[in-house]
C-alpha positions as CSV (number, residue, x, y, z in Angstrom):
1,X,-23.3,4.5,29.3
2,X,-20.8,6.0,31.8
3,X,-18.3,8.6,30.6
4,X,-14.8,8.0,32.0
5,X,-12.5,11.0,32.1
6,X,-9.0,9.9,31.3
7,X,-6.1,12.1,32.3
8,X,-4.5,13.7,29.3
9,X,-0.8,13.6,29.1
10,X,0.6,16.4,27.0
11,X,-2.7,18.0,27.6
12,X,-2.5,20.4,24.6
13,X,-5.8,20.7,22.7
14,X,-4.0,19.4,19.5
15,X,-2.3,16.5,21.1
16,X,-3.0,13.2,19.3
17,X,-4.7,11.8,22.4
18,X,-6.9,14.8,22.9
19,X,-7.9,14.8,19.3
20,X,-8.6,11.1,19.4
21,X,-10.7,11.3,22.5
22,X,-12.8,14.2,21.1
23,X,-13.6,12.0,18.1
24,X,-11.5,14.0,15.6
25,X,-8.6,13.1,13.4
26,X,-5.1,14.5,14.0
27,X,-3.4,16.1,11.0
28,X,-0.7,13.5,11.1
29,X,-3.4,10.8,10.8
30,X,-4.9,12.7,7.8
31,X,-1.5,12.8,6.2
32,X,-1.0,9.0,6.5
33,X,-4.6,8.4,5.3
34,X,-4.1,10.5,2.2
35,X,-0.6,8.9,1.6
36,X,-2.2,5.5,1.7
37,X,-4.8,6.6,-0.9
38,X,-2.1,8.1,-3.1
39,X,0.2,5.0,-3.2
40,X,-1.9,3.0,-5.7
41,X,-2.0,6.0,-8.1
42,X,1.7,6.4,-7.8
43,X,2.4,2.7,-8.4
44,X,0.3,2.7,-11.6
45,X,2.1,5.9,-12.7
46,X,5.5,4.2,-12.1
47,X,4.4,1.2,-14.1
48,X,3.1,3.3,-17.0
49,X,6.4,5.2,-17.0
50,X,8.3,1.9,-17.2
51,X,6.3,0.7,-20.2
52,X,8.7,2.1,-22.9
53,X,11.7,0.3,-21.3
54,X,9.6,-2.9,-21.0
55,X,8.7,-2.5,-24.7
56,X,12.4,-1.9,-25.7
57,X,13.8,-4.8,-23.7
58,X,11.1,-7.4,-24.4
59,X,9.9,-6.2,-27.9
60,X,6.3,-6.3,-26.6
61,X,3.3,-5.4,-28.7
62,X,0.7,-2.8,-27.5
63,X,-1.6,-5.6,-26.4
64,X,1.1,-7.2,-24.3
65,X,1.9,-3.9,-22.6
66,X,-1.8,-3.5,-21.8
67,X,-1.7,-7.0,-20.3
68,X,1.2,-5.9,-18.1
69,X,-0.9,-3.1,-16.7
70,X,-4.0,-5.3,-16.3
71,X,-2.0,-8.0,-14.6
72,X,-0.4,-5.5,-12.2
73,X,-3.9,-4.1,-11.4
74,X,-5.4,-7.5,-10.7
75,X,-2.4,-8.6,-8.6
76,X,-2.6,-5.3,-6.6
77,X,-6.3,-5.7,-6.0
78,X,-6.1,-9.3,-5.0
79,X,-3.2,-8.6,-2.5
80,X,-5.2,-5.6,-1.2
81,X,-8.2,-7.8,-0.4
82,X,-6.0,-10.5,1.2
83,X,-4.1,-7.9,3.2
84,X,-7.3,-6.4,4.5
85,X,-8.7,-9.8,5.6
86,X,-5.4,-10.7,7.3
87,X,-5.5,-7.3,9.1
88,X,-9.1,-8.0,10.2
89,X,-8.2,-11.5,11.4
90,X,-4.8,-10.9,13.1
91,X,-4.8,-7.1,13.7
92,X,-2.3,-4.5,12.5
93,X,0.7,-5.8,14.4
94,X,0.1,-9.5,13.8
95,X,-0.1,-9.1,10.1
96,X,2.8,-6.6,9.7
97,X,5.3,-9.4,8.8
98,X,3.0,-10.5,6.0
99,X,2.7,-7.0,4.6
100,X,6.5,-6.5,4.6
101,X,7.2,-9.8,2.9
102,X,4.4,-9.3,0.4
103,X,5.7,-5.9,-0.6
104,X,9.2,-7.2,-1.2
105,X,8.1,-10.3,-3.1
106,X,7.8,-8.6,-6.6
107,X,11.2,-7.1,-6.3
108,X,12.8,-10.4,-5.3
109,X,11.0,-12.4,-8.0
110,X,12.0,-9.8,-10.7
111,X,15.6,-10.2,-9.8
112,X,15.5,-14.0,-10.1
113,X,14.0,-14.0,-13.6
114,X,16.2,-15.2,-16.4
115,X,17.2,-12.7,-19.2
116,X,14.6,-12.3,-21.9
117,X,16.9,-13.7,-24.7
118,X,17.4,-17.1,-23.1
């Protein structure tokens, strides 16, 4: 294997290119990696905080509220697997339109639901 020396633009030792070429991870990359790991936790927290208002508006029992959380978890896991496969198949940039439409789908469908009394 032949090592190729690439010219470093912005040749600072902490530049993203220099860190990537050395095999390390830039602090900005670490931030986004940890933010991605934190998002599912935050989503479940938000859903749990919304449970009292769901109970008040729909008069749901405890079992039905547990079903809301379980359904959210299953849907999240399924879309995570599908998104990972699409990313593997089409790359980050090719599947970005799918990710953006998939993330906005629950909001659009919740707005189009009829009121619970009808």
